[in-house]
C-alpha distance (Angstrom), angle and dihedral (degrees) to the residues before:
residue distance angle dihedral
X1 . . .
X2 3.82 . .
X3 3.73 135.3 .
X4 3.74 121.6 -155.6
X5 3.79 114.1 -166.1
X6 3.87 90.4 -22.9
X7 3.84 93.8 -47.4
X8 3.76 125.5 110.1
X9 3.89 110.1 -117.6
X10 3.77 141.6 152.5
X11 3.91 96.6 -149.8
X12 3.78 143.7 53.3
X13 3.82 125.2 -154.3
X14 3.86 113.0 -94.9
X15 3.85 88.4 -130.6
X16 3.81 91.0 62.7
X17 3.74 105.3 124.3
X18 3.75 94.2 -136.3
X19 3.82 87.6 61.7
X20 3.75 90.8 43.9
X21 3.82 101.9 40.2
X22 3.79 112.3 -0.9
X23 3.77 85.3 -105.1
X24 3.65 106.1 168.1
X25 3.89 143.8 32.4
X26 3.73 143.8 -103.6
X27 3.69 145.3 -164.5
X28 3.89 130.2 -157.2
X29 3.76 116.0 -144.6
X30 3.79 137.7 -165.3
X31 3.72 119.2 -131.4
X32 3.77 129.6 -163.2
X33 3.80 120.6 -164.4
X34 3.76 88.8 -18.9
X35 3.73 97.5 -49.0
X36 3.84 125.0 114.0
X37 3.71 114.6 -122.7
X38 3.87 113.6 -134.0
X39 3.82 94.1 -1.5
X40 3.82 92.5 161.5
X41 3.74 91.8 53.8
X42 3.90 90.8 49.2
X43 3.78 88.1 51.9
X44 3.77 89.6 52.2
X45 3.83 94.3 50.0
X46 3.77 91.3 47.1
X47 3.76 93.3 50.0
X48 3.68 91.4 48.3
X49 3.82 91.0 56.9
X50 3.69 97.1 40.1
X51 3.75 91.2 52.7
X52 3.79 89.8 53.0
X53 3.84 92.5 49.5
X54 3.83 91.8 44.1
X55 3.74 93.2 -120.0
X56 3.84 121.0 151.4
X57 3.74 113.9 -103.6
X58 3.71 112.3 -121.0
X59 3.79 127.7 -133.5
X60 3.86 100.3 -88.4
X61 3.83 93.0 -156.8
X62 3.75 88.3 58.7
X63 3.72 91.9 45.6
X64 3.74 91.3 49.6
X65 3.76 89.9 52.1
X66 3.80 89.2 52.7
X67 3.82 89.4 52.0
X68 3.64 92.2 51.4
X69 3.88 89.4 62.7
X70 3.81 89.5 55.4
X71 3.84 104.2 38.1
X72 3.85 116.8 107.0
X73 3.82 105.7 -121.0
X74 3.84 100.3 -143.3
X75 3.78 134.4 59.6
X76 3.84 124.0 -29.8
X77 3.77 122.2 -17.9
X78 3.76 141.2 142.5
X79 3.87 137.3 -118.9
X80 3.78 128.0 -165.5
X81 3.87 119.1 -148.7
X82 3.92 112.8 -162.8
X83 3.68 123.6 -178.5
X84 3.88 122.5 -171.7
X85 3.75 126.4 -172.6
X86 3.79 88.6 -113.4
X87 3.86 137.0 -107.3
X88 3.77 131.8 -43.4
X89 3.84 133.6 8.4
X90 3.88 125.9 139.9
X91 3.80 114.0 -84.2
X92 3.82 113.6 -45.1
X93 3.90 90.6 -23.9
X94 3.70 105.8 121.0
X95 3.92 92.3 -156.4
X96 3.81 120.6 103.8
X97 3.81 92.4 31.2
X98 3.70 122.8 139.3
X99 3.80 121.9 -117.5
X100 3.92 117.6 -68.3
X101 3.81 120.8 -72.9
X102 3.85 113.9 -132.5
X103 3.89 109.8 -156.1
X104 3.82 120.9 -171.5
X105 3.75 131.3 -171.4
X106 3.76 134.6 173.4
X107 3.78 129.4 -148.7
X108 3.77 142.6 178.8
X109 3.83 121.5 -94.0
X110 3.82 104.9 -98.9
X111 3.74 105.2 -106.7
X112 3.82 97.4 -143.6
X113 3.81 92.0 57.1
X114 3.86 91.3 83.0
X115 3.80 89.5 55.2
X116 3.85 92.1 46.5
X117 3.78 89.6 52.6
X118 3.85 93.0 48.3
X119 3.78 101.7 40.7
X120 3.80 105.5 22.4
X121 3.81 133.9 -117.2
X122 3.94 130.1 -97.5
X123 3.69 111.6 -135.1
X124 3.90 130.7 -156.2
X125 3.72 125.1 -156.0
X126 3.77 116.5 -108.4
X127 3.73 116.0 -124.6
X128 3.85 100.6 -153.5
X129 3.83 114.6 73.4
X130 3.74 127.9 -129.9
X131 3.92 114.9 -118.3
X132 3.83 121.2 -124.7
X133 3.89 111.0 -106.4
X134 3.82 110.4 165.6
X135 3.78 90.9 171.5
X136 3.79 92.6 64.7
X137 3.82 103.0 17.2
X138 3.84 116.5 133.5
X139 3.82 93.0 21.5
X140 3.70 126.5 109.5
X141 3.76 97.8 -138.1
X142 3.87 122.5 166.6
X143 3.81 97.1 -100.8
X144 3.80 101.6 89.6
X145 3.81 100.7 153.5
X146 3.95 93.3 127.1
X147 3.72 88.3 55.0
X148 3.84 92.7 49.5
X149 3.79 90.3 51.3
X150 3.82 94.3 46.8
X151 3.83 92.1 47.4
X152 3.81 90.1 50.6
X153 3.86 90.3 49.6
X154 3.84 92.9 48.6
X155 3.81 94.6 46.4
X156 3.98 89.0 50.8
X157 3.83 85.5 55.6
X158 3.82 89.7 53.8
X159 3.69 100.0 -109.4
X160 3.81 131.3 120.9
X161 3.88 91.6 -142.9
X162 3.73 140.6 3.8
X163 3.81 147.1 -170.1
X164 3.76 113.5 -88.5
X165 3.85 118.4 -147.5
X166 3.84 126.3 -166.8
X167 3.79 122.6 -125.0
X168 3.88 89.1 -90.4
X169 3.92 89.0 55.9
X170 3.69 96.0 -108.4
X171 3.81 121.6 141.5
X172 3.77 113.0 -107.9
X173 3.80 108.8 163.9
X174 3.79 140.9 -66.9
X175 3.79 125.8 -75.7
X176 3.73 91.4 -95.2
X177 3.88 107.6 17.4
X178 3.74 150.6 27.2
X179 3.86 118.6 -95.0
X180 3.77 133.3 -137.1
X181 3.78 132.8 173.3
X182 3.74 139.4 -172.9
X183 3.80 124.5 -131.2
X184 3.73 126.6 171.2
X185 3.79 91.4 -20.7
X186 3.79 95.4 -50.0
X187 3.88 123.6 113.1
X188 3.84 113.9 -137.8
X189 3.76 132.0 -168.4
X190 3.89 133.8 162.1
X191 3.77 119.2 -95.3
X192 3.75 108.0 -124.3
X193 3.85 103.6 -151.7
X194 3.93 93.8 118.0
X195 3.81 102.9 26.4
X196 3.82 145.5 1.7
X197 3.73 135.8 46.3
X198 3.85 125.1 -77.6
X199 3.68 100.3 -137.7
X200 3.82 126.0 -153.1
X201 3.80 92.1 -121.1
X202 3.87 88.5 52.5
X203 3.76 88.5 55.3
X204 3.78 93.7 48.7
X205 3.84 92.0 50.8
X206 3.86 91.9 45.2
X207 3.96 88.0 52.0
X208 3.68 92.6 48.6
X209 3.88 93.6 46.7
X210 3.91 88.9 52.3
X211 3.78 92.3 49.0
X212 3.73 91.5 53.5
X213 3.71 97.5 41.7
X214 3.80 98.9 -113.3
X215 3.70 117.0 164.3
X216 3.86 107.3 -114.7
X217 3.75 126.7 177.8
X218 3.85 123.5 -163.3
X219 3.75 114.6 -165.3
X220 3.72 154.0 110.5
X221 3.83 110.1 -59.8
X222 3.78 135.9 178.1
X223 3.73 126.4 -131.1
X224 3.69 88.6 -107.6
X225 3.70 93.6 59.5
X226 3.72 89.8 52.6
X227 3.71 95.1 49.9
X228 3.76 89.8 52.6
X229 3.78 91.1 63.0
X230 3.82 128.1 123.6
X231 3.81 92.8 -138.5
X232 3.88 135.9 -5.5
X233 3.69 131.7 -159.3
X234 3.82 136.8 172.0
X235 3.77 131.2 -145.2
X236 3.84 141.1 -160.2
X237 3.66 133.6 152.2
X238 3.74 100.7 -100.1
X239 3.84 96.3 36.4
X240 3.87 96.5 41.9
X241 3.74 104.3 -160.9
X242 3.82 128.1 -25.9
X243 3.80 128.6 -177.6
X244 3.79 120.4 -119.5
X245 3.70 112.6 -133.1
X246 3.85 98.4 -179.0
X247 3.80 140.4 8.6
X248 3.79 107.5 -164.1
X249 3.78 106.3 -46.4
X250 3.82 96.8 -20.4
X251 3.80 113.3 99.8
X252 3.85 127.1 -152.3
X253 3.72 134.2 -165.7
X254 3.78 118.0 -129.1
X255 3.84 103.5 -102.6
X256 3.82 135.9 -138.5
X257 3.77 93.4 -117.9
X258 3.75 92.8 51.7
X259 3.92 88.8 53.4
X260 3.85 89.0 45.5
X261 3.71 92.8 55.1
X262 3.72 92.1 48.1
X263 3.78 93.6 49.7
X264 3.82 98.9 41.4
X265 3.82 111.5 20.7
X266 3.78 93.7 45.5
X267 3.71 97.3 37.6
């Protein structure tokens, strides 16, 4: 089911600018027993993108009330919050557009995620490369065509997920998550100023690492550097943290740091 500006619906206007141009942003949130996990951080990431796009910030108390209508009341589940600039306007011009549209949808927690978090995931390596887009890098805007193409490619290869590289062959993320790895006691993750999405769970992990004085390095890294890791894990808001047991032919053991993050950061 879908809610549009707080009203149950099964349709959105064809003139909505998200449909026409991908003009908006979204976030996907974990809920547990009817409560949104890290709601404050999802607000921060949405506001950051809305400010870049020049879209009016909604009343978050109202949005939270709308979310409450959609959230499943028991156990783990998910809810997606999508904001478009609104309807109308001539061509790309954002003038003469109605007020933003807030669309909400709820979904079941993916049943295979528990197994992934316990047993680990094997990743492929995506053949298409992400472009460089410093204007929108880090933001989860509504134009996700690169991710669609990468996901189609990795599924053709027979994998559920894969490592995404940019056009300069730097590691960015996977098709669905941020990526971290440990090497000689140092935690590494790609910096996302030119491509990729800075996920909420990534922010949670980085904050926890800073609070506990872990050495973390953000930078531009090659696939070879990733493959030389001692342990690898991925993160997103619904999945949480899942260990990586293989990238292509390179195998990895599930490491102590990955389990520590699962047991402490996510508790």
